[in-house]
N, C-alpha and C positions, 0 to 999 in steps of 0.2 A: 476831472483830472485823475488819471490812473497813477497809482504809486508803484514804483519798482520794488522788487524784493529787497534791494539794498536798504531801502527806507524802513523796512519791517524786519529787523533782525530777529525779533522774538517770535515771528510767525513760523509755524511748522505745519505745512499742508497735510502731512501724514496724520497728525493728531487733532487738527482743528475741527470743531463741530460748530455749526451755525445754530444758535439758540432758536432763531425764528423757524428755521427748517425743521429742527427737532420737534418743536411744538406742532408744526403742520403734520409731520409724520405720526406723532402721537394721536392727534385728532383723527387722522385718516385710519389708523389702526382701530380706534374706538368705533368709528362708523362701520368699518368692515366687520367688526365682531358682532355688531348689533343687527346689521342688515346683510343678508346673504347675496342679494342681487341689486342691481341698479333700479329695477322696477319697484322693489320693496321700499327703497330709500325715496324714490320719486313719489310713491303713494303716500309715504309718511309726510313728506314736505307739502304735498297738496292738501292733506288732511289738516296740517298745521295752518296753512293759508286759509282754508275754509273756516277753521275755528277762530282765527284772527278776524276774519270778515264778520262773523257772527258777533264778535265782541266789539265791533265798531272800528277796528283798525283799517285804515284805507291805504291802499298801495298806489303809488304813482307809476304809470306805465313808462317804460324805457323808450326814449325817442332818440335813436342814434343820429338823427339829422341835427340835433341841438348840441352835439359834442364838439368841442373845439379841438382842432388838430394840435398835437404837441409839437412845439417848435424846438428844433435842436439848436442849442447855443454853441457858439464858436469856442467857448472856454473849455469844452470837454476834451479837446485834442491833446 
């Protein structure tokens, strides 16, 4: 259910900051400062995965055929 601006009188879109998005932007900036290219970041992630495998951590492969479709409810209108 979407709320109209009349229901949110204290909401100011000019000054509103979403704390979840701010955290995502902070993490993205940290990663960008540490790794100059996507290839460097990918190599780091692969190295971490290999280290985890050596430590006995098992990864479950992703199988998209087992995902359930998301059903849209009629209450969202």
